[in-house]
C-alpha positions as CSV (number, residue, x, y, z in Angstrom):
1,M,0.1,-0.1,0.0
2,T,1.5,3.3,-0.8
3,D,1.8,6.5,1.5
4,S,-1.4,8.1,-0.7
5,Q,-3.6,5.2,0.2
6,K,-2.5,4.8,3.7
7,S,-3.5,8.6,4.1
8,D,-6.6,8.3,2.3
9,E,-7.7,5.3,4.4
10,T,-6.9,7.3,7.9
11,A,-9.0,10.1,6.9
12,A,-12.0,7.8,6.1
13,V,-11.6,6.1,9.5
14,A,-11.3,9.4,10.9
15,N,-14.7,10.6,9.4
16,D,-16.4,7.5,10.6
17,E,-15.5,7.6,14.1
18,A,-16.2,11.2,14.4
19,A,-19.8,10.3,13.2
20,E,-20.1,7.8,15.7
21,V,-19.0,9.9,18.7
22,I,-21.7,12.5,17.6
23,E,-24.3,9.7,17.3
24,A,-23.7,8.1,20.6
25,T,-23.5,11.7,22.1
26,E,-27.0,12.7,20.6
27,A,-28.6,9.3,22.0
28,G,-27.8,10.1,25.4
29,A,-29.0,13.5,25.0
30,S,-32.5,14.9,26.4
31,S,-35.2,15.8,23.8
32,D,-34.7,19.7,24.5
33,A,-30.8,19.7,24.2
34,V,-29.3,21.2,21.1
35,V,-25.9,20.2,19.9
36,A,-24.2,22.4,17.4
37,S,-21.2,20.6,16.6
38,T,-19.0,17.6,17.8
39,P,-16.9,18.8,21.0
40,T,-13.5,19.0,20.4
41,E,-10.6,18.8,23.0
42,P,-7.6,21.2,23.5
43,P,-4.6,20.1,21.0
44,A,-2.1,18.1,22.5
45,P,1.3,19.9,22.8
46,R,3.7,18.8,19.7
47,P,7.3,18.3,20.2
48,A,9.8,20.6,18.9
49,P,11.1,19.6,15.4
50,S,15.0,18.6,15.6
51,A,15.6,20.0,12.3
52,A,13.7,21.7,9.5
53,P,13.2,19.7,6.2
54,S,15.1,21.3,3.2
55,P,12.8,22.6,0.4
56,A,13.7,19.6,-1.8
57,A,12.4,16.8,0.9
58,F,9.4,19.2,1.5
59,A,8.8,19.2,-2.2
60,A,9.2,15.6,-2.9
61,R,6.7,14.6,0.1
62,P,3.4,13.5,-1.3
63,K,0.4,16.0,-0.4
64,A,-2.5,14.9,1.8
65,P,-5.8,14.3,0.0
66,A,-8.8,16.3,1.1
67,P,-11.1,14.4,3.9
68,V,-13.5,12.2,2.4
69,V,-17.1,12.5,3.7
70,P,-18.7,9.1,3.1
71,A,-22.3,9.1,1.5
72,A,-25.5,8.1,3.1
73,P,-27.0,5.2,1.2
74,A,-30.1,6.1,-1.0
75,V,-33.5,5.9,0.8
76,S,-36.6,5.3,-1.0
77,A,-39.5,7.7,-1.0
78,A,-41.8,4.9,0.9
79,S,-39.3,4.4,3.4
80,L,-38.8,8.4,4.2
81,A,-42.8,8.5,4.5
82,E,-42.8,6.0,7.0
83,A,-40.0,7.2,8.9
84,A,-41.5,10.5,8.9
85,K,-44.6,9.4,10.9
86,W,-42.1,8.4,13.7
87,G,-39.3,11.1,13.8
88,R,-37.9,14.1,12.4
89,A,-34.4,15.7,11.1
90,E,-33.0,19.0,11.4
91,G,-30.8,20.7,8.8
92,D,-27.8,20.1,10.8
93,G,-28.1,16.2,11.1
94,H,-30.0,15.8,14.3
95,V,-32.4,13.1,14.3
96,F,-35.4,12.9,16.7
97,L,-37.6,10.0,17.3
98,T,-41.7,10.4,18.5
99,L,-42.5,8.1,20.9
100,D,-45.8,8.8,23.1
101,G,-46.3,12.2,22.5
102,G,-42.8,13.2,23.2
103,E,-39.2,13.3,20.9
104,I,-36.4,11.4,21.9
105,A,-32.9,12.6,20.0
106,V,-31.4,9.6,19.0
107,G,-28.3,11.0,17.2
108,Q,-26.9,13.3,14.5
109,Y,-25.7,12.4,11.1
110,P,-23.7,15.8,9.9
111,G,-23.0,16.6,6.4
112,V,-25.9,14.9,4.6
113,S,-29.3,16.0,3.9
114,P,-32.3,16.0,6.5
115,D,-33.6,13.0,4.5
116,E,-30.6,11.0,4.4
117,A,-29.9,11.4,8.1
118,L,-33.5,10.4,8.8
119,G,-32.9,7.4,6.4
120,Y,-29.8,6.6,8.2
121,F,-31.7,6.0,11.6
122,A,-34.8,4.7,9.9
123,R,-32.9,1.9,8.3
124,K,-31.6,0.8,12.0
125,F,-35.1,0.3,12.7
126,D,-35.8,-1.8,9.9
127,D,-33.0,-4.1,10.5
128,V,-34.5,-4.9,14.1
129,I,-37.6,-5.6,12.5
130,A,-36.1,-7.7,9.9
131,Q,-34.8,-9.6,12.8
132,V,-38.2,-9.9,14.1
133,V,-39.8,-11.1,11.2
134,L,-37.0,-13.9,10.9
135,L,-37.7,-14.9,14.1
136,E,-41.7,-15.1,13.5
137,H,-41.1,-17.2,10.6
138,R,-38.9,-19.6,13.1
139,V,-41.7,-19.8,15.6
140,E,-44.6,-20.2,13.1
141,S,-42.5,-23.0,11.3
142,K,-41.7,-24.5,14.7
143,A,-38.0,-24.3,14.5
144,P,-36.1,-25.3,17.7
145,A,-36.3,-22.6,20.3
146,T,-33.4,-22.8,21.6
147,D,-31.8,-19.2,22.0
148,M,-35.2,-17.7,20.7
149,Q,-35.8,-16.0,24.0
150,K,-32.3,-14.8,24.0
151,T,-32.8,-13.1,20.7
152,V,-36.2,-11.4,22.0
153,T,-34.1,-10.0,24.7
154,H,-31.4,-8.7,22.5
155,L,-33.9,-7.0,20.5
156,R,-35.7,-5.6,23.5
157,E,-32.5,-3.9,24.3
158,Q,-31.7,-2.6,20.9
159,L,-35.1,-1.2,20.9
160,A,-34.6,0.3,24.4
161,E,-31.4,2.2,23.5
162,R,-33.5,4.6,21.5
163,N,-31.2,5.2,18.6
164,M,-33.4,4.3,15.8
165,V,-36.6,5.8,14.1
166,G,-39.6,3.6,13.5
167,D,-42.9,2.0,15.3
168,I,-41.0,1.2,18.5
169,R,-44.1,0.3,20.3
170,S,-45.5,-1.9,17.7
171,A,-41.9,-3.4,17.3
172,E,-42.3,-4.1,21.2
173,A,-45.6,-5.7,21.0
174,R,-44.5,-7.9,18.4
175,L,-41.6,-9.2,20.6
176,D,-44.3,-9.5,23.3
177,T,-46.1,-11.6,21.1
178,L,-43.3,-13.8,20.1
179,S,-42.1,-14.1,23.5
180,T,-45.6,-15.8,24.5
181,Q,-45.3,-17.8,21.2
182,I,-41.9,-18.9,22.2
183,V,-42.9,-20.1,25.5
184,E,-45.7,-22.1,24.2
185,L,-43.2,-23.3,21.6
186,E,-40.9,-24.7,24.2
187,K,-43.6,-26.4,26.4
188,S,-44.6,-28.3,23.1
189,E,-40.8,-28.9,22.5
190,K,-40.7,-30.2,26.1
191,A,-43.8,-32.4,25.7
192,A,-42.2,-34.2,22.9
193,H,-38.9,-34.2,24.3
194,D,-40.6,-36.0,27.2
195,A,-42.5,-38.3,25.1
196,L,-39.5,-39.1,23.1
197,R,-37.4,-39.6,26.4
198,A,-40.4,-41.9,27.6
199,S,-40.3,-44.0,24.5
200,E,-36.4,-44.1,24.6
201,L,-36.7,-45.4,28.0
202,A,-38.9,-48.0,27.0
203,A,-36.9,-49.1,24.6
204,R,-33.7,-49.4,26.7
205,E,-36.2,-51.0,29.2
206,A,-36.8,-53.7,26.5
207,I,-33.5,-54.1,25.7
208,V,-32.4,-54.8,29.5
209,A,-35.8,-57.2,29.9
210,E,-34.6,-59.5,26.8
211,A,-31.2,-59.4,28.2
212,E,-32.1,-60.6,31.6
213,S,-34.7,-63.0,30.1
214,I,-32.0,-64.6,27.9
215,A,-29.6,-64.6,31.1
216,G,-32.3,-66.3,32.9
217,Q,-32.9,-69.4,30.6
218,D,-31.7,-73.3,31.9
219,P,-28.2,-73.4,30.7
220,A,-29.0,-77.2,29.8
221,Q,-31.7,-76.1,27.5
222,I,-30.5,-72.9,26.0
223,Q,-29.6,-72.3,22.1
224,W,-26.1,-70.8,22.6
225,K,-25.5,-70.1,19.1
226,T,-28.8,-68.2,18.7
227,S,-29.0,-66.7,22.3
228,S,-25.2,-65.5,21.9
229,A,-26.2,-63.6,18.5
230,R,-29.3,-62.1,19.9
231,M,-27.1,-60.9,23.1
232,N,-24.3,-59.4,20.9
233,E,-27.4,-57.4,18.9
234,L,-28.8,-56.5,22.0
235,F,-25.4,-54.6,23.0
236,E,-25.1,-53.0,19.5
237,S,-28.6,-51.9,19.8
238,W,-27.8,-50.3,23.6
239,K,-24.7,-48.6,22.3
240,A,-26.4,-47.4,19.2
241,A,-29.0,-45.8,21.7
242,Q,-26.6,-44.6,23.9
243,K,-24.7,-42.8,21.0
244,S,-27.4,-40.8,19.2
245,G,-30.5,-41.7,21.4
246,V,-32.3,-39.1,23.7
247,R,-30.5,-38.7,27.1
248,L,-32.4,-40.5,29.9
249,G,-30.7,-38.7,32.9
250,R,-27.8,-40.0,34.9
251,S,-29.9,-41.9,37.3
252,N,-31.8,-43.9,35.0
253,E,-29.2,-44.6,32.5
254,D,-26.7,-45.8,35.2
255,A,-29.5,-48.0,36.9
256,L,-30.2,-49.7,33.2
257,W,-26.8,-50.3,32.5
258,K,-26.0,-52.0,36.0
259,R,-29.0,-54.4,35.0
260,F,-28.0,-55.0,31.3
261,R,-24.1,-55.3,32.7
262,S,-25.3,-57.9,35.1
263,A,-27.5,-60.0,32.5
264,R,-24.7,-60.3,30.2
265,T,-22.1,-61.1,33.1
266,V,-24.5,-64.0,34.2
267,F,-25.1,-65.0,30.7
268,D,-21.2,-65.3,29.7
269,R,-20.8,-67.4,33.1
270,H,-23.2,-69.9,32.3
271,R,-22.0,-70.0,28.6
272,R,-18.5,-70.6,30.0
273,A,-19.6,-73.1,32.6
274,Y,-21.5,-74.9,29.7
275,F,-19.0,-75.3,27.4
276,S,-16.3,-76.1,29.8
277,Q,-18.6,-79.2,30.8
278,L,-19.4,-79.8,27.8
279,D,-15.7,-80.1,26.8
280,S,-15.4,-82.3,29.7
281,N,-18.3,-84.6,28.3
282,N,-16.7,-84.4,25.0
283,S,-13.4,-85.6,26.2
284,A,-15.0,-88.6,28.2
285,A,-17.0,-89.5,25.1
286,K,-14.0,-89.3,23.0
287,T,-12.1,-91.7,25.4
288,A,-14.7,-94.0,25.8
289,K,-15.2,-94.4,21.8
290,E,-11.5,-94.7,21.0
291,A,-11.5,-97.9,23.3
292,L,-14.3,-99.0,21.1
293,I,-12.5,-98.4,18.2
294,A,-9.3,-100.2,19.5
295,E,-11.8,-103.4,20.1
296,A,-13.0,-102.8,16.6
297,E,-9.9,-102.6,14.8
298,A,-8.4,-105.6,16.6
299,L,-11.3,-107.5,15.2
300,S,-10.8,-106.5,11.9
301,S,-8.4,-109.2,10.8
302,S,-10.4,-112.3,12.6
303,T,-11.3,-115.3,10.4
304,D,-14.0,-116.2,13.0
305,W,-16.9,-115.1,11.1
306,G,-19.4,-115.6,13.6
307,Y,-17.9,-114.6,16.4
308,A,-16.6,-111.8,15.4
309,A,-19.8,-110.3,13.5
310,G,-21.6,-111.1,16.9
311,E,-18.7,-108.7,18.8
312,Y,-19.3,-106.2,16.2
313,R,-23.0,-106.0,17.0
314,R,-21.9,-105.6,20.6
315,L,-19.8,-102.7,19.6
316,M,-22.3,-101.0,17.9
317,D,-24.5,-101.3,20.7
318,Q,-22.1,-99.7,23.0
319,W,-21.3,-97.2,20.5
320,K,-25.3,-96.1,20.2
321,A,-25.3,-95.8,23.7
322,T,-21.9,-93.5,24.3
323,P,-22.8,-90.0,24.6
324,R,-21.7,-88.0,21.5
325,A,-18.2,-86.0,21.6
326,S,-17.9,-82.6,19.3
327,R,-19.3,-82.9,16.0
328,K,-15.9,-82.8,14.4
329,D,-14.3,-85.1,16.7
330,D,-17.1,-87.6,16.7
331,D,-17.4,-87.7,12.8
332,A,-13.7,-88.5,12.7
333,L,-14.0,-91.4,15.6
334,W,-17.0,-92.7,13.4
335,G,-15.0,-92.9,10.5
336,R,-12.3,-95.0,12.1
337,F,-14.7,-97.2,13.9
338,R,-16.7,-97.9,10.7
339,A,-13.5,-98.4,8.8
340,A,-12.4,-101.2,11.1
341,Q,-15.8,-103.0,10.6
342,D,-15.5,-102.6,6.8
343,V,-12.3,-104.4,6.8
344,F,-13.7,-107.3,8.7
345,F,-16.9,-107.5,6.6
346,S,-15.2,-107.2,3.5
347,N,-12.6,-110.0,4.3
348,R,-15.7,-112.0,5.2
349,Q,-17.4,-111.0,2.0
350,A,-14.6,-112.1,0.0
351,A,-14.1,-115.3,1.9
352,N,-17.8,-116.0,1.2
353,D,-17.5,-115.2,-2.7
354,Q,-14.9,-117.8,-2.8
355,I,-16.9,-120.4,-1.2
356,D,-20.0,-119.7,-3.7
357,Q,-17.8,-120.5,-6.4
358,E,-16.6,-123.7,-5.1
359,Y,-20.7,-124.3,-4.5
360,T,-21.5,-123.6,-8.1
361,A,-21.4,-127.1,-9.3
362,N,-23.4,-128.5,-6.3
363,L,-26.0,-125.7,-7.4
364,A,-26.3,-127.4,-10.8
365,V,-26.9,-130.7,-9.5
366,K,-29.5,-129.6,-6.9
367,E,-31.6,-127.6,-9.5
368,Q,-31.6,-130.8,-11.4
369,L,-33.1,-132.6,-8.2
370,V,-35.4,-129.9,-7.9
371,I,-37.0,-130.5,-11.5
372,E,-37.2,-134.3,-10.8
373,A,-38.7,-133.8,-7.7
374,Q,-41.4,-131.5,-8.8
375,A,-42.3,-134.1,-12.0
376,L,-44.1,-136.2,-9.1
377,L,-46.7,-133.6,-8.8
378,P,-49.5,-134.0,-8.6
379,I,-49.5,-137.1,-6.1
380,K,-51.2,-139.9,-7.8
381,D,-49.5,-142.9,-6.5
382,L,-48.3,-141.8,-2.9
383,N,-46.0,-145.0,-2.3
384,A,-44.1,-144.5,-5.6
385,A,-43.9,-140.5,-4.7
386,K,-42.4,-141.3,-1.2
387,K,-39.8,-143.8,-2.7
388,A,-38.8,-141.4,-5.5
389,L,-38.8,-138.6,-2.9
390,Q,-36.4,-140.5,-0.7
391,S,-34.0,-141.1,-3.3
392,I,-33.9,-137.3,-4.2
393,R,-33.1,-136.5,-0.8
394,D,-30.4,-138.9,-0.6
395,R,-28.7,-137.3,-3.6
396,W,-29.5,-134.0,-2.2
397,D,-27.6,-134.6,0.7
398,D,-24.5,-135.8,-1.0
399,A,-24.6,-132.8,-3.6
400,G,-23.6,-130.9,-0.6
401,K,-23.9,-126.8,-0.3
402,V,-24.8,-124.2,-2.7
403,P,-23.8,-120.5,-2.7
404,R,-25.5,-118.6,-0.1
405,A,-27.3,-116.3,-2.5
406,D,-29.4,-119.3,-4.2
407,M,-30.0,-121.3,-0.9
408,G,-33.5,-120.2,-0.2
409,R,-34.8,-120.5,-4.0
410,I,-33.2,-124.2,-4.1
411,E,-34.8,-125.3,-0.7
412,A,-38.1,-123.8,-1.4
413,G,-38.2,-125.9,-4.7
414,L,-37.7,-129.0,-2.8
415,R,-39.8,-128.2,0.3
416,K,-42.9,-127.9,-2.4
417,V,-43.1,-131.5,-3.4
418,E,-42.1,-132.6,0.5
419,D,-45.3,-130.6,1.6
420,A,-47.4,-132.2,-1.4
421,V,-46.5,-135.7,-0.2
422,R,-47.1,-135.0,3.5
423,E,-50.5,-134.0,2.8
424,A,-51.2,-136.7,0.6
425,E,-50.2,-139.3,3.6
426,E,-52.6,-137.2,5.7
427,E,-55.5,-137.4,3.6
428,K,-54.8,-141.3,3.3
429,W,-54.6,-141.6,6.9
430,R,-58.0,-139.4,7.6
431,R,-59.8,-142.1,5.1
432,S,-58.5,-145.2,7.0
433,N,-58.8,-144.0,10.4
434,P,-61.3,-146.9,12.0
435,E,-62.6,-144.4,14.5
436,T,-63.8,-142.0,11.6
437,K,-65.5,-145.0,9.9
438,A,-67.5,-145.9,13.0
439,R,-68.6,-142.4,13.5
440,T,-69.9,-142.2,9.9
441,N,-71.6,-145.6,10.2
442,S,-73.4,-144.4,13.3
443,A,-74.3,-141.2,11.6
444,L,-75.8,-143.1,9.0
445,T,-78.1,-145.4,11.2
446,Q,-79.1,-142.4,13.0
447,L,-80.3,-140.3,9.9
448,E,-81.8,-143.4,8.5
449,A,-83.9,-144.0,11.2
450,A,-85.1,-140.3,11.6
451,I,-85.9,-140.3,7.8
452,A,-88.2,-143.5,8.5
453,G,-89.9,-141.9,11.2
454,L,-90.4,-138.6,9.1
455,K,-91.5,-140.7,6.4
456,D,-94.6,-142.0,8.8
457,D,-95.4,-138.6,10.1
458,L,-95.5,-137.3,6.7
459,D,-98.4,-140.2,5.7
460,R,-100.2,-139.3,8.8
461,A,-100.3,-135.9,8.1
462,E,-101.3,-136.5,4.8
463,K,-104.0,-138.5,5.5
464,A,-105.4,-136.0,8.2
465,G,-105.1,-133.2,5.9
466,D,-103.2,-131.1,8.1
467,Q,-101.5,-128.7,5.9
468,R,-99.1,-127.4,8.7
469,R,-97.8,-130.7,9.8
470,I,-97.3,-131.7,6.3
471,K,-95.2,-128.7,5.6
472,A,-93.0,-129.6,8.6
473,A,-92.7,-132.6,8.1
474,R,-91.7,-132.3,4.4
475,E,-88.8,-129.6,5.6
476,A,-87.4,-131.9,8.1
477,L,-87.4,-134.7,5.5
478,E,-85.7,-132.9,3.1
479,A,-83.1,-131.7,5.5
480,R,-82.2,-135.0,6.8
481,Q,-81.9,-136.4,3.6
482,A,-79.3,-134.1,2.6
483,W,-77.4,-134.8,5.5
484,L,-77.6,-138.6,4.6
485,D,-76.4,-138.0,1.2
486,Q,-73.5,-136.0,2.4
487,I,-72.3,-138.7,5.1
488,Q,-72.6,-141.4,2.5
489,R,-70.4,-139.4,-0.1
490,S,-67.7,-139.3,3.2
491,A,-68.4,-143.3,3.7
492,S,-67.6,-143.8,0.2
493,D,-64.5,-141.9,0.2
494,L,-63.2,-143.5,3.5
495,A,-64.1,-147.2,1.5
């Protein structure tokens, strides 16, 4: 910055300060005080110069510019007309406020026209009104009421300084209305805050109650994976509410946190105890199953097929009765146990396959014997069939064993012929049984006598013309005759 620019700036600052001093002075004066000009103080003594400057140095020094008086901003005619209702300005720049029928000096703006001086102090009032309007909009839109009352107080203080021109009483009335509305808004906000706080308190209570419910479950029946995940979710919800939720008050938050922390502590203690016991049980189960595996592996090379198969059934029953170890360990143990069984049963199957190959020739012989036996059906000559079947049985025994897979089919084929011969023998015995013949002859005799008596009854009824007795005698005679025919056929078979 050049020396000339510095001098211009210094002059402008000096003029502004002078105007502010005049304004402050007039603001504190009474309505009938008249200030002609700004009071000045006697000049301070200057120190004597050490040497007079030379004419060349004096010519080279830049000349100080003339003082610059700031121009007042232009004011619209409407604003001046409104301001004129509440104040006036004199030619020397003094401005007065009309308030409650009297005048109050608000300040002086020298060096400008009366309209400009009045407009300057009217704009100060407009600035206050602009802040009042902004505050009214904030109240109307139900903005947060924080510091609104402070703004009202600050605006009241500005109006109370009486250093502006405008409808002071109207502005004060608007501030009174705003103050009342802000009180209502604060009450509404407090009610909403209390409701939100109650809701937040209920949410925290719900978190704590659920945590206590989880911690209060029977450790032997609790689903630890699900419950642990849920407890972690509750803790995250608590932290989120603590960070961004409504403050509940130190006493409430401390009490709830103590309950929540206690529930988590109990839950963790139960979980540690449960898994400690589970580890112990898993270790015991693992040891027991290791012993069963050792027995199974010792039997895997046995060739005593019947004994070893029975032992494996016993070991399997014990395995099922042994508690499970951890899933990973139990699966590995089962794999070892099953592998030992597979070795034994694979060896047994291989041995059986070898035996089945040796028995294939015997199978061909017995298939021919089954065909020969089935040719005896149906049985016509029992004695001949029995003799042929005995020959077939002797050769059957001599043929030896057949493969296990074909044993049932071959045995069933021969058994069918044996059953037919046995049934034929039983039928022959029934026919030749003396007791059966005697019972049959006795029944024949009795029926023949009964039929003779019924015939006599029928003759007598016909002679008497008794239709009822005739009908009864005929029905009885027909029934006895049917029985007689059946017994006669049985007697013929027995003969």
